[in-house]
PAKE-676240 format. One record per atom (N, C-alpha, C): residue number from 0; x, y, z. Coordinates in steps of 0.001 Angstrom, whole numbers. Layout:
// residues N
<node><seq>NUM</seq><c1>X</c1><c2>Y</c2><c3>Z</c3></node>
...
This chain:
// residues 43
<node><seq>0</seq><c1>5679</c1><c2>12584</c2><c3>-5264</c3></node>
<node><seq>0</seq><c1>5459</c1><c2>12978</c2><c3>-4268</c3></node>
<node><seq>0</seq><c1>4344</c1><c2>13021</c2><c3>-4132</c3></node>
<node><seq>1</seq><c1>3240</c1><c2>13119</c2><c3>-5763</c3></node>
<node><seq>1</seq><c1>2109</c1><c2>13449</c2><c3>-5393</c3></node>
<node><seq>1</seq><c1>1615</c1><c2>11505</c2><c3>-5937</c3></node>
<node><seq>2</seq><c1>1863</c1><c2>10772</c2><c3>-6047</c3></node>
<node><seq>2</seq><c1>1569</c1><c2>10130</c2><c3>-6276</c3></node>
<node><seq>2</seq><c1>627</c1><c2>9249</c2><c3>-4979</c3></node>
<node><seq>3</seq><c1>182</c1><c2>8318</c2><c3>-4594</c3></node>
<node><seq>3</seq><c1>-929</c1><c2>8375</c2><c3>-3219</c3></node>
<node><seq>3</seq><c1>-891</c1><c2>6375</c2><c3>-4023</c3></node>
<node><seq>4</seq><c1>344</c1><c2>5452</c2><c3>-3065</c3></node>
<node><seq>4</seq><c1>-660</c1><c2>4035</c2><c3>-3391</c3></node>
<node><seq>4</seq><c1>-865</c1><c2>3293</c2><c3>-1992</c3></node>
<node><seq>5</seq><c1>-1943</c1><c2>2425</c2><c3>-2989</c3></node>
<node><seq>5</seq><c1>-3010</c1><c2>1876</c2><c3>-1404</c3></node>
<node><seq>5</seq><c1>-2900</c1><c2>576</c2><c3>-1465</c3></node>
<node><seq>6</seq><c1>-2287</c1><c2>-207</c2><c3>-940</c3></node>
<node><seq>6</seq><c1>-2568</c1><c2>-1867</c2><c3>-944</c3></node>
<node><seq>6</seq><c1>-3497</c1><c2>-2409</c2><c3>72</c3></node>
<node><seq>7</seq><c1>-3955</c1><c2>-3485</c2><c3>-173</c3></node>
<node><seq>7</seq><c1>-5393</c1><c2>-4049</c2><c3>404</c3></node>
<node><seq>7</seq><c1>-5003</c1><c2>-5628</c2><c3>523</c3></node>
<node><seq>8</seq><c1>-5793</c1><c2>-6062</c2><c3>1727</c3></node>
<node><seq>8</seq><c1>-5328</c1><c2>-7259</c2><c3>2385</c3></node>
<node><seq>8</seq><c1>-5813</c1><c2>-8581</c2><c3>1832</c3></node>
<node><seq>9</seq><c1>-4846</c1><c2>-9611</c2><c3>1409</c3></node>
<node><seq>9</seq><c1>-5345</c1><c2>-10840</c2><c3>1133</c3></node>
<node><seq>9</seq><c1>-5561</c1><c2>-12181</c2><c3>1802</c3></node>
<node><seq>10</seq><c1>-4590</c1><c2>-12301</c2><c3>2614</c3></node>
<node><seq>10</seq><c1>-3712</c1><c2>-13021</c2><c3>2698</c3></node>
<node><seq>10</seq><c1>-5259</c1><c2>-12830</c2><c3>4691</c3></node>
<node><seq>11</seq><c1>-5726</c1><c2>-13980</c2><c3>5091</c3></node>
<node><seq>11</seq><c1>-6594</c1><c2>-14121</c2><c3>5951</c3></node>
<node><seq>11</seq><c1>-8258</c1><c2>-14300</c2><c3>5818</c3></node>
<node><seq>12</seq><c1>-7972</c1><c2>-13505</c2><c3>4663</c3></node>
<node><seq>12</seq><c1>-9698</c1><c2>-13560</c2><c3>3985</c3></node>
<node><seq>12</seq><c1>-10668</c1><c2>-15304</c2><c3>3516</c3></node>
<node><seq>13</seq><c1>-11298</c1><c2>-15164</c2><c3>3792</c3></node>
<node><seq>13</seq><c1>-12194</c1><c2>-16604</c2><c3>3734</c3></node>
<node><seq>13</seq><c1>-12172</c1><c2>-16432</c2><c3>1756</c3></node>
<node><seq>14</seq><c1>-12727</c1><c2>-15528</c2><c3>1060</c3></node>
<node><seq>14</seq><c1>-13324</c1><c2>-15482</c2><c3>-474</c3></node>
<node><seq>14</seq><c1>-12366</c1><c2>-14178</c2><c3>-949</c3></node>
<node><seq>15</seq><c1>-11195</c1><c2>-14481</c2><c3>-826</c3></node>
<node><seq>15</seq><c1>-10419</c1><c2>-12878</c2><c3>-1677</c3></node>
<node><seq>15</seq><c1>-11008</c1><c2>-12768</c2><c3>-3092</c3></node>
<node><seq>16</seq><c1>-11272</c1><c2>-11492</c2><c3>-3290</c3></node>
<node><seq>16</seq><c1>-12219</c1><c2>-11238</c2><c3>-4656</c3></node>
<node><seq>16</seq><c1>-11025</c1><c2>-10889</c2><c3>-5532</c3></node>
<node><seq>17</seq><c1>-11298</c1><c2>-10531</c2><c3>-6799</c3></node>
<node><seq>17</seq><c1>-10763</c1><c2>-9688</c2><c3>-7827</c3></node>
<node><seq>17</seq><c1>-9714</c1><c2>-8369</c2><c3>-7244</c3></node>
<node><seq>18</seq><c1>-9655</c1><c2>-7947</c2><c3>-6348</c3></node>
<node><seq>18</seq><c1>-9428</c1><c2>-6219</c2><c3>-5393</c3></node>
<node><seq>18</seq><c1>-8825</c1><c2>-6635</c2><c3>-4502</c3></node>
<node><seq>19</seq><c1>-8604</c1><c2>-7708</c2><c3>-3869</c3></node>
<node><seq>19</seq><c1>-7910</c1><c2>-7933</c2><c3>-2461</c3></node>
<node><seq>19</seq><c1>-6170</c1><c2>-8453</c2><c3>-2591</c3></node>
<node><seq>20</seq><c1>-5616</c1><c2>-7912</c2><c3>-2259</c3></node>
<node><seq>20</seq><c1>-4235</c1><c2>-8195</c2><c3>-2418</c3></node>
<node><seq>20</seq><c1>-3540</c1><c2>-7414</c2><c3>-3403</c3></node>
<node><seq>21</seq><c1>-4051</c1><c2>-6576</c2><c3>-3828</c3></node>
<node><seq>21</seq><c1>-3941</c1><c2>-5507</c2><c3>-4650</c3></node>
<node><seq>21</seq><c1>-3400</c1><c2>-3800</c2><c3>-4192</c3></node>
<node><seq>22</seq><c1>-2494</c1><c2>-3746</c2><c3>-5448</c3></node>
<node><seq>22</seq><c1>-2120</c1><c2>-2717</c2><c3>-5229</c3></node>
<node><seq>22</seq><c1>-2200</c1><c2>-1347</c2><c3>-6215</c3></node>
<node><seq>23</seq><c1>-2756</c1><c2>-235</c2><c3>-5320</c3></node>
<node><seq>23</seq><c1>-3465</c1><c2>659</c2><c3>-6675</c3></node>
<node><seq>23</seq><c1>-3126</c1><c2>1866</c2><c3>-6393</c3></node>
<node><seq>24</seq><c1>-2276</c1><c2>2948</c2><c3>-7444</c3></node>
<node><seq>24</seq><c1>-1753</c1><c2>3996</c2><c3>-8007</c3></node>
<node><seq>24</seq><c1>-2770</c1><c2>5233</c2><c3>-8050</c3></node>
<node><seq>25</seq><c1>-2873</c1><c2>6650</c2><c3>-7448</c3></node>
<node><seq>25</seq><c1>-3454</c1><c2>7308</c2><c3>-7440</c3></node>
<node><seq>25</seq><c1>-3228</c1><c2>8415</c2><c3>-7298</c3></node>
<node><seq>26</seq><c1>-2826</c1><c2>9283</c2><c3>-8421</c3></node>
<node><seq>26</seq><c1>-2334</c1><c2>10373</c2><c3>-8957</c3></node>
<node><seq>26</seq><c1>-3372</c1><c2>11789</c2><c3>-7719</c3></node>
<node><seq>27</seq><c1>-2404</c1><c2>12733</c2><c3>-6890</c3></node>
<node><seq>27</seq><c1>-3283</c1><c2>13362</c2><c3>-6208</c3></node>
<node><seq>27</seq><c1>-2952</c1><c2>15147</c2><c3>-5875</c3></node>
<node><seq>28</seq><c1>-3094</c1><c2>16263</c2><c3>-5820</c3></node>
<node><seq>28</seq><c1>-3317</c1><c2>17339</c2><c3>-6281</c3></node>
<node><seq>28</seq><c1>-1884</c1><c2>18168</c2><c3>-5458</c3></node>
<node><seq>29</seq><c1>-2308</c1><c2>17118</c2><c3>-3487</c3></node>
<node><seq>29</seq><c1>-1459</c1><c2>17707</c2><c3>-2139</c3></node>
<node><seq>29</seq><c1>113</c1><c2>16769</c2><c3>-2652</c3></node>
<node><seq>30</seq><c1>1360</c1><c2>16921</c2><c3>-2334</c3></node>
<node><seq>30</seq><c1>2425</c1><c2>15979</c2><c3>-2512</c3></node>
<node><seq>30</seq><c1>2222</c1><c2>15642</c2><c3>-845</c3></node>
<node><seq>31</seq><c1>3390</c1><c2>14411</c2><c3>-688</c3></node>
<node><seq>31</seq><c1>3347</c1><c2>13627</c2><c3>147</c3></node>
<node><seq>31</seq><c1>4413</c1><c2>14050</c2><c3>1090</c3></node>
<node><seq>32</seq><c1>4895</c1><c2>13234</c2><c3>1845</c3></node>
<node><seq>32</seq><c1>6197</c1><c2>12934</c2><c3>1863</c3></node>
<node><seq>32</seq><c1>6934</c1><c2>11695</c2><c3>1678</c3></node>
<node><seq>33</seq><c1>8212</c1><c2>11750</c2><c3>2012</c3></node>
<node><seq>33</seq><c1>8668</c1><c2>10764</c2><c3>963</c3></node>
<node><seq>33</seq><c1>8829</c1><c2>9336</c2><c3>2430</c3></node>
<node><seq>34</seq><c1>8110</c1><c2>7651</c2><c3>1795</c3></node>
<node><seq>34</seq><c1>8659</c1><c2>6988</c2><c3>2914</c3></node>
<node><seq>34</seq><c1>9564</c1><c2>7093</c2><c3>3392</c3></node>
<node><seq>35</seq><c1>9547</c1><c2>6397</c2><c3>4864</c3></node>
<node><seq>35</seq><c1>10914</c1><c2>6324</c2><c3>6049</c3></node>
<node><seq>35</seq><c1>10849</c1><c2>4793</c2><c3>5101</c3></node>
<node><seq>36</seq><c1>12595</c1><c2>4585</c2><c3>5308</c3></node>
<node><seq>36</seq><c1>12873</c1><c2>3101</c2><c3>5427</c3></node>
<node><seq>36</seq><c1>12551</c1><c2>2238</c2><c3>6014</c3></node>
<node><seq>37</seq><c1>12786</c1><c2>963</c2><c3>5544</c3></node>
<node><seq>37</seq><c1>12080</c1><c2>6</c2><c3>6309</c3></node>
<node><seq>37</seq><c1>12916</c1><c2>-984</c2><c3>6362</c3></node>
<node><seq>38</seq><c1>12669</c1><c2>-580</c2><c3>8026</c3></node>
<node><seq>38</seq><c1>14152</c1><c2>-1493</c2><c3>8799</c3></node>
<node><seq>38</seq><c1>13482</c1><c2>-2392</c2><c3>9526</c3></node>
<node><seq>39</seq><c1>14159</c1><c2>-3837</c2><c3>9316</c3></node>
<node><seq>39</seq><c1>13691</c1><c2>-5271</c2><c3>9814</c3></node>
<node><seq>39</seq><c1>14067</c1><c2>-5102</c2><c3>11567</c3></node>
<node><seq>40</seq><c1>13584</c1><c2>-5424</c2><c3>12410</c3></node>
<node><seq>40</seq><c1>13781</c1><c2>-5335</c2><c3>13494</c3></node>
<node><seq>40</seq><c1>15033</c1><c2>-6614</c2><c3>13398</c3></node>
<node><seq>41</seq><c1>15842</c1><c2>-6362</c2><c3>14776</c3></node>
<node><seq>41</seq><c1>16813</c1><c2>-7565</c2><c3>14820</c3></node>
<node><seq>41</seq><c1>16194</c1><c2>-8455</c2><c3>16182</c3></node>
<node><seq>42</seq><c1>16534</c1><c2>-9953</c2><c3>15896</c3></node>
<node><seq>42</seq><c1>16118</c1><c2>-10469</c2><c3>17011</c3></node>
<node><seq>42</seq><c1>17373</c1><c2>-10755</c2><c3>17738</c3></node>
């Protein structure tokens, strides 16, 4: 719970660069809470 994940956008950019569309992970000192489960909407 002490690893922060950061995502970046890639779609919709005219000129994506090296870090666009990337996933970064950073260790932090303060723990976060568990991620919520993703549940797709029913149509």
